[in-house]
N, C-alpha and C positions, 0 to 999 in steps of 0.2 A: 240889534235888538238887545234890550236890557233883560237880564235874568237875575233872580235872587239866588244867593248862596245860602244853603241850609246845612245844618249838622245836627246830629242827635247826641244829646248829653246823657251819659250813663251815670246815674246817681251813685251806684255802688262802686263803680270804678273811679268815680270822680274825674272823668275826662270826657272830652268830645270825640266822636267818631269822625271818620273821613267826611269831608264836605262833598255836597252834590249841588247841582244847579237845577232850578225849575223856573218856569215862566211866572208862576204865582203860588200863593199859599195853598190853593185848592189842589194843584198838581203835587205839591210837596206833601200834603196830607195823604194823598193817594199813594205816593211812594212809601210813606211811613206805614200806612195800612198794609201794603204789600210785603212788608218785612215779616209779617206773621208773628208779631210779639204776642205771647200768650196773655190772656186777660189778667191772670194773676200777677203778671210782671209789668203791666203797663204803667204803674205808678213809679217804676224805677227809671223811666226814660222820658226825656223831653225833647220836642222838636224846636230848634232855634233857627232864626234867620240871622245871619252874621254879616252879610254884605251884599253887594251887587256886582255883577259882571256884565260888561258891555262887549258884545260879540263883534261889533264893528271895528273897535280899536284895541280890544284886549285888556282894557282897564278894569281894575278891581278896586272897589271902594268899600272900606269897612263900615259897619254900622255898629251902634251899641247893640249888643245881642239882646234879643227878646224872644220870649217863648211864644210859639204858635199853639193855641189850644187844640188839643186832639181828643177831647172827651167824646166827640161824636164819631170819631174814626173807629 
């Protein structure tokens, strides 16, 4: 099965956090929401998808990183 690889970018630290996998953007948004980031700090973080992971053969393919919009989260 193919999963997406996500990471959260911290604008203040100017770095990405540890990556995690999720089956789709909706699940990744739910994980992001479960982090409990205070509303006042939400502008300091961005959810990015950076690649794919294939569980059948263990392959990882990078993507040009792009932001997943989390305004509704």
